[in-house]
RODREN-388256 format. One line per 10 residues: their letters; for each residue x, y, z of C-alpha. Coordinates in nm, 3 decimals. Layout:
N
A) X,Y,Z; ... $
This chain:
352
MYSILIADDE) 1.426,-2.772,18.762; 1.311,-2.890,18.420; 1.453,-2.889,18.069; 1.240,-2.838,17.756; 1.300,-2.891,17.385; 1.096,-2.686,17.135; 1.081,-2.814,16.774; 0.933,-2.592,16.502; 1.047,-2.510,16.146; 0.912,-2.155,16.177 $
PLALRGNRII) 1.185,-1.940,16.341; 0.940,-1.679,16.470; 0.717,-1.942,16.631; 1.022,-2.113,16.779; 1.154,-1.793,16.928; 0.812,-1.677,17.044; 0.736,-1.997,17.233; 1.080,-1.988,17.395; 1.025,-1.634,17.520; 0.682,-1.722,17.661 $
IERSGLEVEK) 0.826,-2.010,17.861; 1.132,-1.812,17.975; 0.909,-1.536,18.112; 0.645,-1.768,18.258; 0.806,-1.816,18.598; 0.795,-2.194,18.559; 1.081,-2.400,18.699; 1.258,-2.437,18.363; 1.638,-2.434,18.368; 1.725,-2.519,18.007 $
IYEAGDGAEA) 1.543,-2.472,17.676; 1.673,-2.636,17.356; 1.560,-2.537,17.005; 1.529,-2.752,16.692; 1.429,-2.643,16.340; 1.300,-2.987,16.238; 1.231,-3.333,16.378; 1.570,-3.475,16.286; 1.754,-3.200,16.472; 1.519,-3.249,16.767 $
WELLEKYPVD) 1.605,-3.619,16.786; 1.977,-3.543,16.774; 1.938,-3.310,17.072; 1.735,-3.572,17.261; 2.020,-3.818,17.209; 2.269,-3.573,17.362; 2.085,-3.396,17.643; 1.839,-3.490,17.920; 1.497,-3.342,17.843; 1.177,-3.355,18.047 $
LVITDIKMPK) 0.934,-3.215,17.790; 0.920,-3.179,17.410; 0.692,-2.919,17.248; 0.672,-2.999,16.878; 0.497,-2.864,16.573; 0.309,-3.119,16.360; 0.441,-3.035,16.015; 0.821,-3.024,15.993; 1.077,-3.139,15.734; 1.280,-3.459,15.766 $
IDGVSLCRRI) 1.090,-3.597,16.066; 0.739,-3.464,16.132; 0.591,-3.411,16.476; 0.386,-3.731,16.480; 0.688,-3.943,16.387; 0.896,-3.767,16.651; 0.633,-3.838,16.918; 0.615,-4.202,16.809; 0.993,-4.241,16.837; 0.995,-4.073,17.178 $
SQEKKNIRTI) 0.717,-4.302,17.296; 0.907,-4.610,17.180; 1.260,-4.521,17.289; 1.248,-4.243,17.549; 0.938,-4.318,17.752; 1.027,-4.079,18.035; 0.997,-3.771,17.810; 0.657,-3.603,17.796; 0.529,-3.437,17.478; 0.298,-3.154,17.373 $
IVSGYADFQY) 0.179,-3.110,17.013; 0.128,-2.772,16.843; -0.093,-2.776,16.534; -0.324,-2.572,16.315; -0.693,-2.657,16.265; -0.610,-2.820,15.931; -0.366,-3.057,16.107; -0.611,-3.168,16.374; -0.635,-3.525,16.244; -0.259,-3.556,16.269 $
AREALRYGVK) -0.275,-3.430,16.626; -0.534,-3.695,16.708; -0.300,-3.960,16.572; -0.017,-3.827,16.787; -0.229,-3.871,17.099; -0.187,-4.246,17.054; 0.180,-4.205,17.138; 0.130,-4.065,17.485; 0.111,-3.697,17.391; -0.009,-3.512,17.699 $
DYILKPVQRQ) -0.173,-3.214,17.533; -0.217,-3.028,17.205; -0.229,-2.654,17.147; -0.389,-2.492,16.844; -0.208,-2.227,16.644; -0.172,-1.936,16.674; -0.034,-2.020,17.018; -0.171,-1.800,17.295; 0.061,-1.714,17.583; -0.166,-1.829,17.864 $
ELIQSVSSVL) -0.262,-2.151,17.689; 0.102,-2.247,17.641; 0.187,-2.170,18.004; -0.116,-2.365,18.127; -0.031,-2.664,17.914; 0.339,-2.673,18.007; 0.258,-2.625,18.375; 0.003,-2.905,18.375; 0.232,-3.150,18.196; 0.548,-3.071,18.394 $
YEAGEQEPVY) 0.386,-3.095,18.734; 0.145,-3.382,18.678; 0.401,-3.645,18.783; 0.566,-3.443,19.060; 0.486,-3.376,19.423; 0.334,-3.040,19.344; -0.035,-3.049,19.269; -0.111,-2.916,18.917; -0.209,-2.551,18.901; -0.366,-2.580,18.557 $
VSHREIEEVL) -0.551,-2.848,18.370; -0.493,-2.972,18.017; -0.602,-2.726,17.749; -0.728,-3.024,17.549; -0.959,-3.126,17.833; -1.096,-2.775,17.865; -1.161,-2.751,17.490; -1.350,-3.082,17.490; -1.573,-2.962,17.774; -1.632,-2.623,17.613 $
TLLQQGIWLG) -1.729,-2.788,17.284; -1.985,-3.012,17.455; -2.132,-2.724,17.652; -2.160,-2.502,17.344; -2.346,-2.777,17.158; -2.569,-2.841,17.455; -2.650,-2.476,17.513; -2.685,-2.354,17.156; -2.833,-2.661,16.989; -3.050,-2.756,17.285 $
RQEDLEQGIR) -2.882,-3.095,17.325; -2.942,-3.168,17.691; -2.729,-3.483,17.691; -2.425,-3.282,17.573; -2.489,-3.018,17.837; -2.508,-3.275,18.115; -2.200,-3.461,17.992; -2.005,-3.135,17.967; -2.094,-3.046,18.326; -1.987,-3.391,18.446 $
MYEAIMEKVS) -1.654,-3.358,18.263; -1.600,-3.014,18.417; -1.665,-3.157,18.763; -1.417,-3.439,18.696; -1.151,-3.187,18.591; -1.205,-2.984,18.908; -1.140,-3.290,19.122; -0.776,-3.269,19.007; -0.743,-2.901,19.098; -0.639,-2.793,19.448 $
EDYALSVSGD) -0.858,-2.572,19.666; -0.611,-2.286,19.618; -0.659,-2.274,19.243; -1.025,-2.374,19.208; -1.143,-2.013,19.185; -0.884,-1.920,18.922; -0.949,-2.224,18.702; -1.328,-2.192,18.721; -1.310,-1.818,18.652; -1.105,-1.877,18.336 $
FCRMLAEKLS) -1.340,-2.158,18.234; -1.651,-1.939,18.263; -1.485,-1.653,18.078; -1.381,-1.879,17.788; -1.732,-2.027,17.761; -1.892,-1.682,17.753; -1.643,-1.558,17.491; -1.691,-1.858,17.264; -2.070,-1.835,17.281; -2.056,-1.459,17.221 $
LKTGQLIDQK) -1.858,-1.520,16.902; -2.093,-1.798,16.796; -2.414,-1.603,16.846; -2.288,-1.263,16.739; -2.414,-1.112,17.064; -2.234,-1.043,17.389; -2.291,-1.292,17.670; -2.241,-1.054,17.962; -2.346,-1.285,18.243; -2.074,-1.347,18.504 $
PLFPEKGDKK) -2.054,-1.604,18.785; -2.099,-1.460,19.132; -1.796,-1.623,19.291; -1.717,-1.539,19.654; -1.371,-1.397,19.725; -1.307,-1.699,19.945; -1.501,-2.016,19.890; -1.446,-2.389,19.908; -1.409,-2.586,19.586; -1.753,-2.747,19.613 $
TIVNLTTDFV) -1.921,-2.406,19.630; -1.723,-2.281,19.333; -1.815,-2.587,19.126; -2.184,-2.545,19.210; -2.175,-2.176,19.119; -2.006,-2.260,18.787; -2.281,-2.510,18.709; -2.540,-2.243,18.791; -2.354,-2.006,18.557; -2.370,-2.256,18.269 $
CGIQKELLLK) -2.742,-2.314,18.324; -2.794,-1.937,18.344; -2.632,-1.889,18.004; -2.858,-2.161,17.865; -3.167,-1.976,17.988; -3.036,-1.644,17.857; -2.982,-1.782,17.508; -3.320,-1.952,17.505; -3.472,-1.607,17.554; -3.247,-1.448,17.294 $
KQTDYTDVLL) -3.335,-1.718,17.044; -3.678,-1.558,17.020; -3.498,-1.317,16.789; -3.389,-1.449,16.453; -3.033,-1.579,16.489; -3.053,-1.740,16.147; -2.991,-1.399,15.989; -2.663,-1.377,16.179; -2.561,-1.727,16.074; -2.650,-1.675,15.709 $
GMAEQYLEEN) -2.468,-1.344,15.704; -2.153,-1.525,15.817; -2.212,-1.795,15.556; -2.269,-1.546,15.275; -1.946,-1.364,15.356; -1.752,-1.692,15.357; -1.911,-1.795,15.026; -1.823,-1.461,14.870; -1.460,-1.493,14.979; -1.418,-1.860,14.881 $
YARDITLADL) -1.668,-1.934,14.602; -1.391,-2.034,14.358; -1.257,-2.298,14.598; -1.408,-2.644,14.636; -1.584,-2.553,14.959; -1.860,-2.770,15.102; -2.155,-2.722,15.332; -1.942,-2.874,15.609; -1.683,-2.598,15.557; -1.954,-2.337,15.579 $
ASRTGFSTNY) -2.109,-2.493,15.890; -1.773,-2.505,16.066; -1.739,-2.129,16.020; -2.057,-2.078,16.221; -1.969,-2.342,16.479; -2.268,-2.569,16.417; -2.315,-2.922,16.298; -2.352,-2.977,15.925; -2.701,-3.124,15.961; -2.829,-2.836,16.174 $
FSQIFKEKTG) -2.681,-2.572,15.946; -2.811,-2.747,15.635; -3.161,-2.737,15.781; -3.166,-2.365,15.862; -2.986,-2.280,15.538; -3.255,-2.452,15.330; -3.538,-2.310,15.540; -3.412,-1.955,15.507; -3.294,-1.948,15.145; -3.525,-2.210,14.992 $
KTFVQCRTEY) -3.219,-2.356,14.819; -2.945,-2.605,14.891; -2.590,-2.487,14.949; -2.479,-2.638,14.616; -2.749,-2.440,14.432; -2.642,-2.117,14.601; -2.275,-2.180,14.534; -2.347,-2.255,14.167; -2.560,-1.942,14.125; -2.290,-1.730,14.287 $
RIRKAKELLR) -2.021,-1.875,14.059; -2.228,-1.816,13.746; -2.307,-1.461,13.856; -1.934,-1.394,13.892; -1.871,-1.564,13.556; -2.121,-1.333,13.387; -1.936,-1.032,13.526; -1.603,-1.163,13.398; -1.742,-1.253,13.056; -1.901,-0.915,13.025 $
WSGRSITDVA) -1.611,-0.696,13.128; -1.278,-0.879,13.152; -1.222,-0.990,12.792; -1.080,-1.319,12.923; -1.134,-1.652,12.749; -1.413,-1.887,12.855; -1.161,-2.142,12.985; -0.992,-1.877,13.199; -1.326,-1.757,13.333; -1.428,-2.113,13.417 $
MEVGYNDSNY) -1.106,-2.164,13.615; -1.147,-1.828,13.785; -1.489,-1.916,13.929; -1.398,-2.269,14.037; -1.459,-2.497,13.737; -1.161,-2.703,13.624; -1.366,-2.859,13.343; -1.467,-2.589,13.094; -1.720,-2.820,12.921; -1.901,-2.874,13.250 $
FIRVFKELVG) -1.892,-2.499,13.313; -2.053,-2.438,12.973; -2.335,-2.684,13.051; -2.405,-2.529,13.390; -2.390,-2.176,13.251; -2.634,-2.255,12.971; -2.874,-2.426,13.211; -2.890,-2.122,13.439; -2.852,-1.834,13.191; -3.029,-1.981,12.890 $
QTPSSYKKGG) -2.740,-1.930,12.651; -2.382,-2.044,12.616; -2.095,-1.841,12.766; -1.970,-1.754,12.416; -2.311,-1.616,12.315; -2.338,-1.422,12.640; -1.988,-1.283,12.590; -2.061,-1.172,12.233; -2.382,-1.006,12.347; -2.193,-0.822,12.616 $
ECRRWQHGGY) -1.936,-0.701,12.367; -2.213,-0.566,12.144; -2.385,-0.394,12.434; -2.062,-0.233,12.552; -1.990,-0.112,12.199; -2.335,0.030,12.144; -2.411,0.175,12.489; -2.076,0.220,12.654; -2.171,-0.008,12.941; -2.440,-0.243,13.053 $
DE) -2.599,-0.340,13.382; -2.860,-0.607,13.431 $
């Protein structure tokens, strides 16, 4: 039987992860809880623990520091990191300290169980039922790039990595692991393309691991062919629709083309190319035009000062805002605002 310590400064996350593990059926006898890294270390000093599941950002001692201290002083304890997308670089740093896996927030029940199962059983006599969630995510990322961007080297590398993972999985669980893998790939590509990938692997009810691996490879290649056919339609409209929505929601923030590309799941270079081809403008030009359009609306109707309007649409420097506004509109914000006031007074409203 194993003992686990969960460290998280969010009480709901702490309690939720505990419940998932308690109801998982894993051989866990004791679960300790800590609200920060310092409390976690105190518990580790008092009680024997086999596994620590820690959030990245915590007061007093953060997750990375906790993992480093565990690596240096309590080498027999295994660790799993929980982090949000924004904390991914911190998670990468933590991997240097022997962290076995990382899980992205919000934590999904099955992912947590898979990760804990893999880490707890990897050093025991029992063969691991599940594989590291991190490994699966790396393979899925490569396959998505290979399939969607037509990068054959990524596709081939992803297939090789999948085959290497399956070597660690027993015959009894090969069908289950490969089935989950294919489902996750189809779901991720469906979200990326905006269209349902409804192809399913034709797994036999009983089949040896080699057959299952070969069928999974055929499934991946089948998806590639399906998307090549679907790409005859114009997917750029889907991508730009996603980008336009993100720009509309975040235009006042200091977002970049890389931020926009990440929302669609594509590389910055690839997205930059199709963005320019479709709109005839760079992202910076489109962002600037959108900000000025919003500024015109505020100047016309809100009655707010020019400095406030500049801040509202993402310009911390009001002088720079004035220069950009004049360049695009042909008059200064103050002139535009006065004209709007006159038009509202004379006509009771104005639309361009």
